[in-house]
Each structure stands twice: as C-alpha cells, then as structure tokens.
N, C-alpha and C positions, 0 to 999 in steps of 0.2 A: 258492076257485076261481080268482080272479085270480092268486094266488101260484103255483098249479100251472101256469097258462098261461105265466107269465113263466119258470118253470123249464124248460118244454118248449122255448120259443123260444130261451133261452140255450144249451141243449144242442144244438139244431139249428145255431146259429151257430158253436159250437165245432167241430162236425163239418165244417162247410163251410170253415172257415178254412184248414186245410192244403191242401185242393183249390184254393182261390183263390190261395194263395201259390205252389203248384206251377204254376199257370197263367200266372204272370207271367214274361215273357221274361227270359233272362239276357243282359246286354249283351255278355258275352264269348263267347257261343256263336252261331254263324251259324244262323238259323232254317231248318228244313228243311220243305218243303211236304208236306202230307198227300197220300195217293194221288189224291183227287179234284182237288186243285190241280195235282198233277204232270201229270195228263192235259191240263190247260189250257195248260201252259207249252210254248213252242216247243222242239223238239229241238235240242241243242247238238251241232255236228259234232265228232266225236272225231278228232284227228290223231295218228297213231302216229309215234313217232320212228323214225329210220332204222335204229337198232341195237337198240332196246328196244321193248317193247310199252306203254310209259307214254304217257299222254295229255299233249300239249304244247299250245303256244299255237295259235290258229286259223290257217287258211291265209292270211288277210289279213296277220297279223303276220309269218308266215314269208315271204310275198312281199315285204313291206317290208324285212325283214332281208336277203333275198337280193339286193334291188336295190342295197344298199350295196356299191359296188365297192371292194375293198381298195386302199389308196393305194400306188402304186409309188414307192418312195423315190427322190428325185432323186440322181443321181450327182455327186460333186465334179468340178469343172473346174479345171484348172491355171491359176493366175493370177487366178481369180475367187473372191473371198470368203475367201481364205486367204493366209497368208504364202508368198512365193515367192523370198525372198532379194533383192528389189529394194531400192534406196535410195529412201527417201521413203515416202509413204502408199500404201495400196492403192487400186485403182480404186474410185471412189465410185458408188453406185447409188441415192442419195437426193438430192433437190433441195438439202437443207441440206448434205449432204456435198460436192456439186459446188460450191456457193457457197463453202464453207469451203476447199476445195482451191484454187479460183481465188484466194481471198484470201491464202492462204499462198504459192502459187507465183508469182502475178503481181504481188503487192504487197509482202508482207513480205520475201520472199527478195531481190528487187532492192534494196529500201531498205536492209536490213541489210548486203547485199554492198557497196553504194556507201559506206555509213558506215564499214564495216570497212576497205575499201581506202583511203578518204580519211584516216582516222586513222592507219593504218599509214604511208602516204606522208608525212604531216605529222610523225610521230615520226622517221622516217628522215631527213627533210630537216633537222629541228631538231638531231638528233644529229650530223649531218655539218657543217652550216653553222655552228652555234654551239658547236662543240667548243672546248675551252680553248686548244689549240694555234693555232687560227685566230682566236681572239678573246681575246688576252691582257687587253684592257680591256673588260669587259662593258658593254653598253648600260644607261643609266639611265632608259630610257623607262618611265613608270609607267601611262600611260593611252593608249588608242587608240580613239577614238569609233567608227570604222568597224568595227573588229573586234568591239567590244562589241555593236553593233547587229546584226551578222551572227550572232554566236553566240547571240543571244537570239531573233531572228526565225526562223531556220532550224529549230531544234527545234520551235518552235510550229507551223510549217507542216507539218513531218513528223508531229507528233502529230494534227493535224486530218485529214491525209490518211489516217492509220490509223484514227482514231476513227469517221469517217462509215461506211465499210463494216463496221467491227466492230460498231457499234450495230445496223445493219441485220441482220447475221448473228445477233446475240443475239436480236433481235426475232423473226426467223423460227424460231429454235431453241426459244424459250420461249413463243411464242404459237401453239400448234398449231391447225390447223383442226379441225372437228368430227370426232370419231373414228367410224370404221366398225366397229371391233373393239377391245375392251379385253382385255388380258391382264395378269394379276397375276403378277409374278415374285417368288419367295421364295428367298432364299439360305440354304443350310444348310451345316454342316460335314460333308462337302464335296461337295455336289451342288446342283442347282437343281430347283425344282418350278414348274409353270406352271398357273394356274387360268384358266378361260374363263367369266367370269360372264355374258357375253352369250349363251352357247351351252349353257345348262343347268348351268353351274358345275361342270363336270367338271375333273379335275386330271391333269396329266401329270408324272411324275417322271423326271428326266433324269440319268443317271449316265455316267461315263466308260467307254469300252470298253477292253478289254485290247489290248495291242499286236498280238497274234495276230489278234484280231477286226478291228482296224483294217486289217491287211493283207488279210484275207479280203474285207472290204467295199470296199477301195480308199479308205479314209479317210486323211486326213493323220495323222501320228503324234501321239498325245496330244490329238487334237481330235475324234475320233469319239465319239458318245454313243448310248446304247441307245434313247432317245426324244427326237426332235427337236421343237422348238417349230415348229408349222406355222401360217402366216398366208397370207391371200389376196393375190395380186398386184394392184397398183393401188388398194389400200385403205389408209386412214389407220389405223394401229395405235397405240393408246395403251398405254403400259406403266406399270403401277403397281408400283414396285419397293420391296421391304422385305426384312427378314431376321428369322430367329427365334433367332439365337444371337449372332454377332459381325458386325462390319462387313464386307460384301462389296462388289463393284462389278461390275455387269453391263454388258458392252460388246461391240460388234461394230464393228471398225475400218472395214469397207466401207460401213457405214451412218452413220458419224460419230456414233455413239451410245455414251455411257458414263455410267452413273448409279450412284451409291453406293446400296447396300442397307443401311440402318441399322435396327437393332432398334427397334421402337416408333414408327417414322416411315414415312410413305408418300411417296416421291419419284416424280415423274412425268416421263416423256419420251415421244417418239413417233418414228415413221418411216413412210415410204411408199415401197415398192419396186415398180416396174413390171415388172422383168425376173424371171421365174421362175428359180429356181436355189437353190443351197445356199451359205450364208454362215456363217463361223465366227467365234467370239469366245472370250473368256476372262474369268475373274475378275481384276480389275485392282486389288484391294486385298488386302494381305497379311493372310490370315485364319486362318493356322495351318499345321500340318505338311503338309497336302495341298493347300495353296493352288494349286499348279501343276497340279492334277488336277481342275479344275472347268471343263471346256470348255463352250462354247455352240455349238449348231448350229441355225440358223434356216432352215427350208425354206419357200421362197416358191413357191406353186403357184397355178394359175388358180382363180378363185372356185368353179367347179363341182367341181373336185377337192377344194378345201377343204371344201365342204359334204359330200362323200362321206366325208372324213376325220373330220369332226365326228360324222357318223352312226355311223361305225365305233367311235367312243369313247363312244357312248351319249348324245351331246349333241344339241342341236337348233339349227337356224338361227332367228334372230329372226322371230317371227310364225308359226312352224311348230309343229304339235302334237307333243308329246313321244311318241316311239315306245313301243309297248306292251312291257313287260318280259316275258321268258319265264315262263310259268306264271301270268300275270295273269288269264287267262280261267278257269283252274281255281279260283283263289281268289276270284273275283268272287261277290258275294252275288246271289241270285236276285231278280228284279223283284218288287215288292209285288203281292200277289194280292188281289182283292176278297174280302171276308168272305162265307162261306156259312153255312148253318145249322149244320153240324158243324165249322166251322173253329175253331182255337184262339182267334182274335180274338173270335168270337161267344161262346164259352164264357167267356173272360176278362171280357167286358163283362157277361155274366149273373151271374158270381160277384161282380163289383164291385157290381152293382145290389142283389143279395141282401144283401151285407154292409152296404151303406148303409142298407137298410130296417130291418135288425136294430138298427143303432145308433140 
C-alpha cells in the first residue's frame, strides 16, 4: 500500500514539473500583465508622429527636444583667428597668448635687434679700421681686462633679463587653473575627432570642407570644416591630445596653443577665451600625404548657447539628467504589480511549494 502511494505521488510530481517550469519567467522576455493587472495600470498617453501613425516618445520628451535651439554657426571675421597676410603673430585672445606676445614683441625683438646691430657695427669697424693697408704692423696685444669683463657680464645680464619672464610664461602655460571643460582631441590620418567626457562623452568628427563649400559658407580656403569644436566663452578648457596612427600636432595660433598628438601618449594643454568668435588652426606636424588638409576650427560661444549645442548633440551639462532617447517610453518595462490570486507570481509560488513538498 505504501509502495502504491509513493508511485501515485511520483506521477503527480512528474505531471506538475512541466507546468512549474513554464511558469518560471524568461529573463530575455519582457513580462506582460494579465487583463486584471492591465486594468490597474495607469494609461500611457500615445503620441503620434507628424508623418506616421507610430507611437513615439511622450510629450515631455518631445518638449525637451523642441526646447533645444539649433546652434547658429559663427561667421568668420577678417583678421580674427585666421591668417591675413600680416607680418608677425596673429592677434591673441588668451591670457597666455597676450603674455607671450608681449614677451616676444617688447623684450626679445628689441634685445636681438640691439645685439644684431651692435655686432654688425663692430664687424664693419674692425674690417675698416684694422685692414692690412691701414695696419702694416699688426698689434701684439694679447689681453684686455676691461673687454674680457664686459663680454662676460653683458651676456649674463641679457640671459637673466630673458630668463625671468620666460620662466613666468612657462609656469602660466604649464600650470593651468582648474578646468571647467575637458575635451579629448584625437588626430587621425587625416582628420580630427573631439570627445566631451564631461558632457555625456559624445564625439564630434571634423573633416575638411571642399573649396566650393568653403566659398559657399564664407570660410577661409582650406580652413573650413564640417564639424567645429565648440567651447564656452570665459571658461577654462583643458585639452587632452593624442593620436591613433602617427604623430600629429593640434594648434591654434590665436590661442598660443600647439600640442603634439602622439600615439599611446596623452598630452595636455589648455586655453581660456573670453571673446566669442571663430578661430582657425592646422596640424603642425608632418603626418602624411594629406597633412595640409587637417584644419581646425574652434567656435567660442556664450555658455547658454554652448549648453544648447551640447543638447543638440545628445550630451548633457554637468549635473543635468540625460535626456530621454526617442522610443525609450515604448521600450520601458511596466511597473511591478502586486500579486493576486490568479497572477503568474502566485501560480509560480504555488508550483514551487508543491515541488518542494514532493521532494
């Protein structure tokens, strides 16, 4: 009798096993609520697209997307941030650039001009005064204490006068303040890409425009790009510069910035520009056949306009929530519902209990 009872219990357990297995949820399938649960869920507003009848993201996401104003590209200005045929450096728009320009124009150029004129005059005087026809018997003077002291002290004084502002300039250039924005610059053969890790880590790929497109947009020849790197005005921008193939060099003359992009190495530089505008640069390292076709265009815009540009690229400002992607509401899983007497959760628990009692 006991044997017969065991056989009946075993047969019942084998019959319940497939039902219990089918009651277990599949992690790869989104659970769907039963009709009783569906009545308890809040209705989801369906938003129809402008051209099709498909359901799209909810009105809040559409309103946020519509609030992003497209960025109007800044137009180039003659003599600002681009070569214009002048002798000397371009007008500087960073504090480091202005300090370096003063160092070059007010200190180095006068010193080297005075030295060059003095040495030229000295050579001409020696060539004329001590020519062989005027001095058939040359002087036998071997030492002159005054001359030796002068030609030792004067170069030392000149070097000190150059070294002090030079060291200050290097300190300002390589000891940057705290960055407000970080941009990773990557050189490729033969274009640039820019990543914004502080703003959702989106990427902008920048290629040179054709000459016809340059003329259409009013860009300088061979300096226009299809995607400019955009930064906010009045903010400290830190650049992390590298390369994925050969050595390049990222530089903008009007910022006094030039940094090599070396594969496998992260180099760092910075700039801060207060004046909104458009500033051009180039690759300054011979990197292959199309080295001369890797222009750089930096668009400096007000902070509010920069935030709008970041949103248009799918990024976020620091501290802001990431905007909802189109279709995210349709793919969202429903909220968990309390178990009822006929719910799959209750049936699964009952099947598990019966299976445990049989064992």
